[in-house]
N, C-alpha and C positions, 0 to 999 in steps of 0.2 A: 449466541453468534462469538463473544470472545471465551464463554466457557469451554465452548466447543474447540475451537482452536487452539485453544490453549490443550485441550486433551488429544488432539493429532498431533501435535508436537509431541508429544508423549508418549505417542501409540505408532505414530508412525514406520512403515518397514526401511526406513534410513536412518532410525533412532540411534543404531550402533555405528554408527561411519564417526569418526572422530569430530566436536564441532568447530573445530579449529579450520578444519578443511573445507566444509561445509560455507565456513564465513566468506573464507578465501573465495571459492569459489562465487558462490553471491555476487561477491564485491565486485570481481575480474569482471563477471558481465554485465554485471551494470555499469561498471567504466566503460565496456565497449558499447554498449546500449547506448549510453550518452552520447559516444565519441563517432556514430555511427552514422551511414545512409536507410533510410527505410526497408533496403531490400535484407539488410542486415541484422537490423529491428525484430521485423517479420520473424526469421529464422529465427530468432533469441527468445521471443514471445513460442513458438512453436514448440523449440528445445526444449524450455526451462517446463511446460505444460507437458510435457512426455516423461520431463526428471518428477514433476511434482504430483502427477495424475497416475502414471503407470512407474514410475522404479516405485516413488515413496507412497503408494497405494492413499492417496488420499480421493476422496469423493467428488466424482466430477461435477456433480452439483453445487456444490461446496466453493469449488475451485471456479467454476462459471459463475455462481453471483458474486464472488468475491471482484471477478475480473467486470459484471456489470455495474458493480458499485461504481469504478472505477469509470468506465465510458458514460456513465448517466454524470458523472461530475464533471468530468472532461465535454461532453453537451449542452453543459449548461454557462458554459464560458466560452467555444467555439464561433458561436454567432456573433460574438462581437468583431471576431479576426473576418468574415465571411461577409457581414452585410457592411456596407456604406452606405453614405451619400454627400451628397454636393448639391450646390445650388444649380439651377437649370442655366444658367450663364455659362457655367463651366463643365458642361456635357463632353466636350471636346476633349478633355483632358483623360478622361476617366473610360474615356468610349473602346480603348481595344480592351480595354480591363474588364471589364464588364460584360457576362454574357447574360444576364438575367436581369430589367430591371423595371420599377413603376415609376409615373409621376404624382408626388402628394403635394400641390400645390407650386410653389415655388422651386420645392427639390426634389430630386431624382435620387430612391435610394435601388441598391443596387447588389447584387451580388458579386464577389471580386474575386474575379482568377489566381491573382497571388494570394488572395486573404484563404481563398478553399485551400489552397497548396500546401500553405502556411501552416493550416489549421490541421490539415492529414498527415502531414510531418511531428507536429505536436501529440496529439492523439497516438500515433503509433509510438512515438520516441514514452508517451507514460505508459503504455500497456508494455513494454518491453522493459521497463523499468520495475514497473509495478510488479510483475511478474517473477523478476530477481525478487523482490522483497518479500513476496508471498510463499518463494519457494525455502527461504531461511525463516520466515517467520512458521511456516508449515512444519518444517522438519528439525527446529532446534528450538529447544525450551528456551524460555527467558533466562531461568536460572542460570542455563550453561554459557548463554551469552555474556553473559557477566562475567563468567568465573573466567571466559576467554580473553575479557577484554583486562581483567587485573593481570593474567598473564602476559598479557602485551605489556603490560607496566601502565595500565592506564589510573588516570587518578582514584584513587576510592571514593573521593567524595563525589565524584561524577556516577561511579556503578550504584554507591546506595541513594544517591537522588532517581537516576533510572529505577531502580529496585521500587523506593517508594513511591513513584509514578504510577509503575505497573501497579503494584496493588492497591493502589488511590481507585485506578480506572475498574477493579472489582469491586469494590466498593464502594463506589458509585453507582455501577449496574444493578447491583444489587439492593439497593436504597432506592432506585426508581423503581424496580420493577415489584416492589414488596409495594410501593404505594399505589402505582400505576393495579395492580394487584387488588388492592383497598377498595381503591375508586372504582373499580368494572365492576367489582362484586355487591354496590352497592347502584347500580345502573350509573356510573355517573359519566359515561360517554352515550346514552342514547340518543342524541341528538345533537346539531349544528350547537348550542348553544351550551347546553351543559357538558361537551365535551371542550370547548373553547374556556369555560367555567374553571373544571378540573384540570387541563393541564394547567392553568397560571397559578390555579393552586400545588397541583405537581412540581411545578418551575421553581414555587416560593419555598417550599419545606426542602428540596429535594439537597438545598446548596447547605441547609440550616441541620437537618437529619446526616448529613453525608459527614460535616464538619464533628459535630458530636460524635461518629463510632471513629472517626481518625483521631479525635481523642483519647477514646478508650484504645484506640491500636499504641498508640503513643505510650499511655499506661503501662498500658501491655509489653512493651518494650523495656519501659525503666523497670519493672516489678520483676525483669525474668534479668536483670545486672546488663542493660546496655551499656557497652564501652566506648561508644562514639564510631563504632565499625559493625554493618550486619556482615555477618556470616552466613554461611549455607551449607552443606553438605552435599554430592552424588556421587556416586562412583563410578569409579575409570574404568568402567569394562569397554571399549571401544574396539572393533575389529577395523584392521585397514584393509580395504577390498581395491588390489589392485586393479578390477577390472574396471570397478567405477574412477578411482584416480587416471587411467589412463585414457579414458572417451573423454572425462570431464577437461584434460589438459589438450587432447587432441582437436575436440569439440572447439576451445578456444584459439586453438592456433590456425583453424578453419574459417572463423569467423572474422579472425585479425585478418586473416591473407583475402577473403572475400573482399573486407571494407579494402585494403590495400589498390587490388583490383579495381573494386568502383572510383577510387580517387584518380586511378591513373588511367582511366577511362576504358578498360581491356574490353568492357561490356558494351560502351556505347558505341563503338569502333564494331563491334561485331554484332 
């Protein structure tokens, strides 16, 4: 999946747009999504999906799968907000907040109205924020993000650490895939017992193999004259698109205007 996403970042239809414009656009919409109401956040999810799937031509299946990961991750934690429990003696305190519940001994477990509203708000905010980051991840190669950060005078040490971490992810995934393929070819996952045993061996070998390959990567850098700063080259052949620029600015202004109307209660009065 990571290799596929990296390939899409280099081959999408928005590839020739200046990376600094896409980064500014993504972080502007991210800030709006973090400070806005659910209505505006839903519009951000739809709008960023249009930019990613229709404008950048990212396959809809991959994009929906990424959003599904976010939804599943949120659903594992949201029940803690929605489900509450109190002693039977304190039932009257939460009677207005509970819309469904069951008795378990001396306790009353119920679904909370306020908790459900809070969980819904967190889910929508997470989807809006992640859709902005997905747009950035799927349309801007990582090296161009680092180059833009250096252009913005970010510390070289920070950008080098980000690049090494990015490379480390690829090494980790490659090592895990090789170990899994070797185990699977020997029927290491034919049943539950052997699967758990093979998984334990894979986890145990994964760190050791990854550190070995990372050590070889470090030796390779030193052999090539590494002088304390990682440098990378990319062609500066970008084209400014007035249409996309105007659409991005107008869209952000409309979203901010909708949020101002929400805060003023205009939609509520209507």
